[in-house]
C-alpha positions, -999 to 999 in steps of 0.1 A, spaced: -785 -266 -501 -775 -247 -533 -742 -229 -532 -739 -193 -544 -701 -192 -543 -685 -187 -577 -663 -212 -596 -627 -200 -600 -602 -211 -626 -565 -203 -626 -549 -197 -660 -514 -191 -674 -527 -194 -711 -511 -228 -717 -532 -253 -738 -541 -272 -707 -550 -239 -690 -572 -228 -719 -590 -262 -717 -595 -256 -679 -610 -222 -686 -635 -236 -711 -644 -265 -688 -649 -242 -659 -670 -217 -679 -693 -245 -691 -697 -259 -656 -704 -224 -642 -730 -218 -668 -748 -251 -662 -748 -244 -624 -759 -208 -628 -728 -195 -610 -704 -167 -618 -669 -175 -630 -637 -159 -618 -605 -161 -639 -574 -160 -618 -538 -154 -627 -510 -156 -601 -480 -133 -605 -452 -150 -586 -433 -120 -571 -415 -138 -543 -381 -132 -559 -387 -94 -558 -371 -79 -526 -391 -47 -529 -416 -32 -554 -398 -23 -587 -412 -15 -622 -408 -51 -632 -435 -61 -607 -460 -37 -623 -451 -50 -658 -458 -86 -646 -492 -75 -632 -500 -57 -664 -491 -87 -686 -512 -109 -663 -542 -86 -667 -538 -88 -705 -536 -125 -703 -568 -127 -683 -586 -104 -707 -576 -127 -736 -588 -157 -717 -621 -140 -709 -625 -129 -745 -624 -165 -757 -654 -173 -734 -675 -141 -737 -701 -144 -764 -698 -182 -766 -707 -194 -731 -735 -176 -711 -717 -170 -679 -708 -139 -658 -671 -134 -658 -647 -114 -636 -609 -115 -635 -585 -111 -607 -547 -110 -603 -532 -127 -573 -496 -121 -561 -473 -145 -544 -465 -183 -546 -489 -200 -570 -500 -228 -548 -502 -207 -516 -521 -179 -533 -547 -203 -548 -550 -221 -515 -559 -189 -497 -583 -179 -524 -600 -214 -524 -619 -204 -492 -639 -179 -513 -651 -203 -541 -671 -235 -545 -646 -251 -568 -611 -243 -581 -602 -254 -616 -566 -258 -629 -549 -271 -660 -530 -304 -657 -496 -292 -669 -475 -303 -699 -469 -339 -711 -437 -353 -696 -421 -387 -694 -453 -407 -703 -475 -389 -677 -481 -353 -669 -458 -327 -653 -484 -316 -628 -464 -300 -600 -486 -270 -596 -518 -290 -600 -507 -314 -574 -498 -286 -550 -531 -269 -555 -551 -302 -551 -532 -310 -519 -537 -276 -502 -570 -262 -514 -600 -258 -491 -626 -266 -518 -629 -293 -544 -602 -290 -571 -609 -299 -607 -578 -308 -628 -583 -305 -665 -561 -320 -692 -561 -315 -730 -582 -346 -737 -613 -342 -758 -643 -340 -734 -672 -342 -759 -690 -375 -761 -677 -388 -727 -702 -405 -705 -705 -415 -669 -690 -405 -636 -664 -427 -619 -654 -424 -582 -627 -443 -564 -634 -457 -529 -614 -476 -502 -636 -475 -471 -620 -443 -458 -639 -412 -446 -625 -393 -475 -639 -419 -500 -673 -416 -484 -674 -379 -491 -660 -384 -526 -689 -408 -533 -714 -382 -520 -699 -356 -543 -698 -379 -573 -734 -391 -568 -747 -355 -567 -727 -348 -598 -740 -379 -617 -776 -372 -607 -774 -336 -617 -759 -344 -651 -781 -374 -658 -751 -397 -658 -745 -432 -645 -722 -436 -615 -694 -463 -613 -680 -468 -578 -646 -485 -581 -629 -503 -553 -595 -518 -563 -570 -536 -542 -545 -565 -544 -560 -597 -531 -537 -617 -508 -528 -643 -535 -491 -639 -528 -496 -649 -492 -514 -680 -503 -486 -689 -527 -461 -685 -499 -482 -708 -476 -488 -680 -451 -525 -677 -457 -552 -703 -465 -575 -698 -495 -605 -697 -472 -591 -668 -453 -582 -650 -485 -618 -654 -497 -630 -640 -464 -608 -610 -469 -623 -603 -504 -658 -608 -490 -651 -582 -463 -640 -557 -489 -672 -564 -508 -691 -554 -477 -670 -522 -474 -679 -514 -510 -716 -520 -504 -716 -499 -472 -698 -471 -490 -728 -466 -514 -755 -474 -489 -781 -447 -489 -776 -436 -525 -807 -453 -537 -828 -434 -512 -811 -401 -519 -810 -405 -556 -838 -429 -567 -832 -424 -604 -794 -427 -603 -779 -459 -619 -750 -471 -597 -725 -497 -608 -703 -514 -581 -669 -524 -594 -646 -545 -573 -611 -551 -587 -588 -575 -568 -559 -578 -591 -548 -542 -598 -535 -512 -579 -562 -485 -572 -547 -458 -594 -543 -480 -624 -579 -493 -620 -593 -457 -618 -573 -445 -648 -586 -474 -669 -622 -471 -656 -623 -434 -663 -607 -435 -698 -640 -426 -715 -657 -410 -684 -671 -375 -682 -656 -371 -647 -634 -389 -622 -638 -381 -585 -611 -391 -559 -608 -383 -522 -577 -364 -513 -564 -391 -490 -574 -428 -485 -574 -450 -455 -538 -462 -461 -524 -427 -463 -502 -410 -437 -521 -382 -420 -493 -358 -425 -496 -362 -463 -523 -338 -477 -526 -358 -510 -527 -396 -510 -507 -418 -533 -537 -428 -553 -548 -392 -560 -512 -383 -568 -509 -411 -593 -542 -404 -609 -533 -367 -614 -500 -376 -630 -517 -399 -655 -549 -379 -659 -576 -399 -678 -603 -373 -679 -614 -342 -660 -607 -352 -623 -620 -337 -591 -601 -341 -558 -625 -337 -529 -611 -325 -495 -630 -340 -466 -632 -309 -446 -653 -291 -471 -679 -318 -479 -696 -326 -446 -731 -317 -458 -731 -325 -495 -761 -348 -498 -785 -335 -524 -763 -304 -530 -757 -301 -567 -721 -308 -576 -705 -277 -591 
């Protein structure tokens, strides 16, 4: 089933935001979808309409036209612009029901990672896949990486990543990382045979997660990667260092249900290795053979 919903990208004209606009435009052009440029005017502090509000909207419209002007004539994509008003994350969450993908910039470098407060909020709340784009060079990158852990969210992330890799002619690496119970062996609380069984069970989980991909995508090259000595986020950041795309489910099997964004997705977004898509489970129930967008 091919989507006809546009791709939307939110911009505030920062370097990361400009990179997000370019990435979104290229993706929309490849998918044959229109592109919507969004800018959110946060007017929550205004008690009632005053001239300043109109000035903010006017400046936002100028910003959007500059952003559109950098794309028009260079990337063959239909572009429209739209101003949203209200809280940034809330406005984008509501608008996300109208689009097939929402793209945002990662934020500014901060304390060895990225200050991604807005990106984290949007990824946690959006009703569609959210792509978070940093300022890394994207040319020459190869491969799609997806993180799994046996959860339902991870299953849908694999489906999205497989469709993406197949459409783009890329190889897919499915990464499952966890800490093997060595410390329990060292403490005498677990025998080595039981620890080996635990690892074997996780290998089965990894195999079951990708079962069916060969049938759905016979030409897709899939690499299974099991890491037993590193935390999931660190393994994904390393595996995706040179990747074209990283895909992560919004919440894994170890996450609290009340948390909209799991710890692994949160950690990956704060140390963004490459363009990264967070897939919400509720929007990907029928994604097999649907081209990633």
